[in-house]
C-alpha positions as CSV (number, residue, x, y, z in Angstrom):
1,M,0.0,0.0,0.0
2,D,1.4,3.4,-1.0
3,D,-0.1,5.1,2.1
4,A,0.9,2.3,4.6
5,L,2.4,3.5,7.8
6,S,6.0,2.4,8.7
7,S,6.8,0.5,11.8
8,R,8.2,3.7,13.5
9,D,4.8,5.2,13.3
10,I,3.2,2.4,15.2
11,R,3.6,1.7,19.0
12,E,3.7,-2.0,19.9
13,T,2.7,-2.7,23.5
14,E,0.9,-5.1,25.8
15,L,-1.7,-3.7,28.2
16,D,-2.6,-5.2,31.5
17,A,-6.3,-5.9,31.8
18,H,-8.2,-6.7,35.1
19,A,-11.6,-8.2,35.1
20,A,-14.0,-7.5,38.0
21,D,-13.6,-10.9,39.5
22,G,-9.8,-10.6,39.7
23,H,-8.9,-12.4,36.4
24,R,-5.9,-10.8,34.8
25,F,-4.6,-10.9,31.2
26,Q,-2.9,-8.8,28.6
27,L,-4.1,-7.2,25.4
28,I,-1.7,-7.1,22.5
29,A,-1.9,-3.6,21.1
30,R,-0.8,-1.9,17.9
31,L,-1.2,1.8,18.1
32,P,-0.7,4.1,15.1
33,A,0.4,7.7,15.9
34,A,-2.9,9.1,14.6
35,P,-5.5,6.2,14.4
36,R,-8.6,6.6,12.2
37,G,-10.4,4.1,14.4
38,S,-10.0,1.2,16.8
39,L,-10.7,-2.5,16.7
40,L,-11.1,-4.9,19.6
41,W,-10.5,-8.4,18.2
42,L,-11.7,-11.6,19.8
43,P,-9.8,-14.8,18.9
44,A,-11.2,-18.2,17.9
45,M,-11.7,-20.9,20.5
46,G,-8.4,-22.3,21.7
47,I,-6.3,-19.7,19.8
48,G,-4.0,-17.4,21.8
49,A,-3.9,-13.7,21.1
50,K,-0.3,-13.8,19.9
51,H,-1.4,-15.7,16.7
52,Y,-3.2,-12.5,15.5
53,I,-0.1,-10.3,15.6
54,P,0.3,-10.3,11.8
55,F,-3.3,-9.3,11.4
56,A,-2.9,-6.5,14.0
57,D,0.2,-5.3,12.3
58,A,-1.5,-5.3,8.9
59,L,-4.4,-3.2,10.2
60,A,-2.1,-0.9,12.1
61,R,-0.2,-0.1,8.9
62,R,-3.5,0.9,7.5
63,G,-4.2,3.3,10.4
64,I,-6.4,1.2,12.7
65,A,-5.5,0.9,16.3
66,V,-5.8,-2.8,17.1
67,F,-6.3,-4.5,20.5
68,V,-6.2,-8.3,20.5
69,H,-8.2,-9.8,23.4
70,E,-7.0,-12.9,25.3
71,W,-9.6,-15.4,26.3
72,R,-9.8,-16.6,29.8
73,G,-7.6,-19.7,30.2
74,A,-5.4,-19.0,27.2
75,G,-2.0,-17.3,26.7
76,S,-1.4,-14.5,29.1
77,S,-4.6,-15.3,31.2
78,S,-3.9,-15.7,34.9
79,V,-6.2,-18.8,35.2
80,R,-6.4,-22.2,33.5
81,A,-9.5,-24.3,33.2
82,S,-9.6,-27.3,35.5
83,R,-12.1,-29.5,37.4
84,E,-11.9,-26.8,40.1
85,T,-11.9,-23.7,37.9
86,D,-14.7,-23.4,35.4
87,W,-16.5,-20.6,33.5
88,G,-18.8,-20.0,30.6
89,Y,-20.0,-17.3,28.2
90,R,-21.2,-15.3,31.2
91,E,-17.7,-14.5,32.4
92,L,-16.4,-13.9,28.9
93,L,-19.2,-11.5,27.9
94,T,-19.8,-9.6,31.2
95,L,-16.3,-9.6,32.8
96,D,-13.5,-10.1,30.4
97,I,-14.5,-8.2,27.2
98,P,-15.6,-5.2,29.3
99,A,-12.1,-5.0,30.8
100,S,-10.7,-4.9,27.3
101,E,-13.2,-2.3,26.2
102,A,-12.1,-0.1,29.0
103,L,-8.5,-0.2,27.8
104,V,-9.5,0.6,24.2
105,A,-11.5,3.6,25.4
106,Q,-8.6,4.8,27.5
107,H,-6.0,4.5,24.8
108,V,-8.1,5.5,21.8
109,P,-10.9,7.7,23.1
110,D,-11.9,9.2,19.7
111,G,-12.9,7.7,16.4
112,P,-15.2,4.9,15.4
113,R,-14.9,1.7,17.4
114,T,-15.1,-1.7,15.9
115,L,-15.7,-5.0,17.7
116,G,-14.8,-8.1,15.7
117,G,-13.7,-11.7,15.9
118,H,-12.7,-14.9,14.3
119,S,-14.9,-18.0,14.6
120,L,-16.2,-18.2,18.2
121,G,-14.8,-14.7,18.6
122,G,-17.2,-13.4,16.0
123,Q,-20.1,-15.1,17.6
124,L,-19.3,-13.6,21.0
125,A,-18.7,-10.2,19.4
126,C,-22.4,-10.3,18.2
127,C,-23.5,-11.4,21.6
128,R,-21.5,-8.7,23.4
129,L,-22.9,-6.0,21.1
130,G,-26.3,-7.2,22.0
131,L,-25.5,-6.7,25.7
132,S,-23.7,-3.4,25.1
133,P,-24.7,-1.8,21.8
134,E,-23.0,1.4,22.7
135,S,-19.6,-0.3,22.9
136,A,-18.9,-0.2,19.1
137,Q,-20.4,1.2,15.9
138,R,-19.0,-1.5,13.6
139,L,-18.8,-5.3,13.6
140,W,-16.1,-7.2,11.7
141,L,-16.2,-11.0,11.2
142,V,-13.6,-13.3,9.7
143,G,-14.1,-17.0,9.3
144,S,-17.1,-16.8,11.6
145,G,-20.6,-18.2,11.7
146,A,-23.1,-19.8,14.1
147,P,-22.4,-23.5,14.9
148,Y,-26.0,-24.4,14.4
149,W,-26.0,-27.8,12.7
150,R,-28.8,-27.0,10.3
151,A,-26.8,-24.0,9.0
152,F,-24.1,-26.3,7.6
153,P,-24.0,-28.1,4.3
154,A,-25.5,-31.6,4.4
155,R,-22.2,-33.4,4.2
156,T,-21.3,-31.8,7.5
157,A,-24.6,-31.2,9.2
158,W,-25.6,-34.8,9.8
159,W,-22.8,-35.6,12.3
160,L,-22.6,-32.2,14.1
161,P,-25.4,-33.0,16.6
162,L,-23.3,-36.0,17.7
163,V,-20.3,-33.7,18.3
164,Y,-22.4,-31.2,20.3
165,R,-23.6,-34.0,22.6
166,F,-20.3,-35.7,22.9
167,L,-18.0,-32.8,23.7
168,P,-19.8,-31.6,26.8
169,W,-19.8,-35.2,28.1
170,L,-16.0,-35.4,27.4
171,A,-15.4,-32.1,29.1
172,D,-17.4,-33.2,32.2
173,F,-15.5,-36.5,32.3
174,H,-12.1,-34.9,32.2
175,G,-12.9,-31.7,34.0
176,V,-11.9,-29.7,30.9
177,L,-12.2,-30.2,27.2
178,P,-8.8,-31.9,26.3
179,G,-8.8,-29.9,23.0
180,R,-5.1,-30.5,22.1
181,R,-5.5,-34.2,22.6
182,I,-8.5,-34.4,20.2
183,G,-7.4,-31.8,17.8
184,F,-10.1,-29.2,18.4
185,G,-9.8,-26.1,20.6
186,G,-7.5,-25.8,23.6
187,Q,-7.9,-26.9,27.2
188,E,-11.4,-25.3,27.4
189,A,-13.6,-24.8,30.3
190,R,-16.7,-27.0,30.7
191,G,-19.1,-24.1,30.9
192,V,-17.8,-22.7,27.5
193,I,-18.3,-26.0,25.8
194,R,-21.8,-26.4,27.3
195,D,-22.8,-22.9,26.1
196,W,-21.3,-23.4,22.7
197,S,-22.8,-26.9,22.2
198,R,-26.2,-25.6,23.2
199,S,-26.1,-23.0,20.4
200,G,-25.0,-25.7,18.0
201,L,-28.0,-27.9,18.8
202,S,-30.6,-25.2,19.1
203,G,-29.5,-22.4,16.9
204,R,-30.0,-19.9,19.7
205,Y,-27.6,-18.0,21.8
206,A,-27.8,-18.0,25.6
207,A,-25.3,-17.7,28.4
208,A,-25.9,-19.6,31.7
209,G,-26.2,-17.0,34.4
210,V,-27.1,-14.2,32.0
211,D,-30.8,-13.2,32.2
212,V,-30.8,-11.0,29.1
213,D,-32.4,-12.5,26.0
214,L,-29.4,-12.4,23.7
215,E,-31.5,-13.3,20.6
216,A,-33.7,-10.3,21.1
217,A,-30.8,-8.0,22.0
218,M,-29.0,-8.9,18.8
219,A,-32.2,-8.4,16.7
220,A,-32.4,-4.8,18.0
221,L,-28.8,-3.8,16.9
222,T,-28.3,-1.1,14.3
223,L,-24.7,-0.9,13.1
224,D,-22.3,-1.4,10.2
225,A,-21.3,-5.0,9.7
226,H,-18.7,-6.4,7.3
227,A,-17.8,-10.1,7.2
228,V,-15.1,-12.0,5.3
229,A,-15.6,-15.7,4.6
230,L,-12.9,-18.0,3.3
231,A,-13.9,-20.0,0.3
232,N,-12.8,-23.5,1.6
233,D,-13.6,-23.0,5.3
234,W,-15.7,-26.0,6.3
235,L,-15.6,-24.8,10.0
236,G,-17.2,-21.4,9.0
237,P,-19.0,-21.9,5.7
238,V,-20.9,-19.0,4.2
239,S,-24.2,-20.7,5.1
240,S,-23.4,-20.6,8.9
241,L,-22.1,-17.0,8.5
242,R,-25.4,-15.9,6.9
243,F,-27.4,-17.7,9.7
244,L,-25.4,-15.8,12.4
245,L,-25.9,-12.5,10.6
246,S,-29.6,-13.1,10.2
247,K,-29.9,-12.6,13.9
248,L,-29.0,-9.0,13.4
249,R,-32.4,-8.3,11.8
250,R,-31.9,-4.5,11.5
251,V,-28.4,-4.8,10.0
252,E,-27.6,-5.0,6.3
253,P,-24.2,-6.8,6.4
254,R,-21.6,-6.8,3.6
255,I,-20.2,-10.3,3.0
256,E,-17.0,-10.9,1.0
257,V,-15.7,-14.4,0.1
258,L,-12.0,-14.6,-0.5
259,D,-10.4,-17.6,-2.3
260,A,-6.8,-18.8,-2.3
261,D,-5.8,-16.5,-5.2
262,A,-7.1,-13.4,-3.4
263,L,-5.4,-14.5,-0.1
264,G,-2.1,-15.8,-1.4
265,A,-2.7,-18.7,1.0
266,R,-5.1,-21.6,1.5
267,A,-8.7,-20.3,1.9
268,D,-9.3,-22.3,5.1
269,H,-10.1,-21.4,8.7
270,Y,-6.6,-20.6,9.8
271,A,-4.1,-19.9,7.0
272,W,-5.2,-16.3,6.5
273,M,-3.8,-15.5,10.0
274,K,-0.2,-15.7,8.7
275,R,-1.0,-13.8,5.5
276,P,-3.7,-11.3,6.5
277,D,-3.2,-8.4,4.1
278,A,-6.0,-9.4,1.8
279,V,-8.4,-9.8,4.7
280,A,-7.3,-6.4,6.2
281,D,-7.9,-4.7,2.8
282,A,-11.3,-6.4,2.4
283,L,-12.5,-5.2,5.9
284,L,-11.5,-1.7,5.1
285,R,-13.1,-1.6,1.6
């Protein structure tokens, strides 16, 4: 890009975040000297914040201040899921993301705010905006979509209900989801897996311990939404993305599908993270 900022125009830092219940973690931040907006980015399930540094760098070179959230139990988080330590969507939505939002407001008080995410991060971005619509004016999604089994192509949909029943049982049996052992997610808390599986089976979002109707809250949102799908992403196909966005009934989202030629990488769920320039350009178009 001819107008791209150089590295000397961008401050690289990590910010200490403190949730109301004592949980501590760090946000990876990339701060241009004069940002034209900010993005709080929510990772996929089981993916540490550090894996989104190339994406944060790409957007920062384009003038966006980027803050990469860290999920409870991953990377810099002060806690780890165990049989004794559990949490679900409630803690993520009402304790951790607000702590990150406070740091974004502190460091970039002006300009449009965007909340976005990859995979599960995109789903929880939608839920968080339903709970706190004033927290951002824009929504960005990459490789995201609802896990609802009926929103997937038939070749995948038939076995997903089995997965959504098996994984909560497995997490209860072990005390945590042994994600690295089974090749899906990380060492995830039982409560997160229960909340996620419930939405996969029912097609509706709810968080145990949160009394707000998340479906109604999302339906009332009015904001700008832009989503990027990857052409060969079986974990986040366009059909599941459209189902997720259909919950934002008052929003007219823009959806862009990028193939391998556009990305310069495999058009799957994860490869774009290492070569994110095409995704960054698409979101800013």
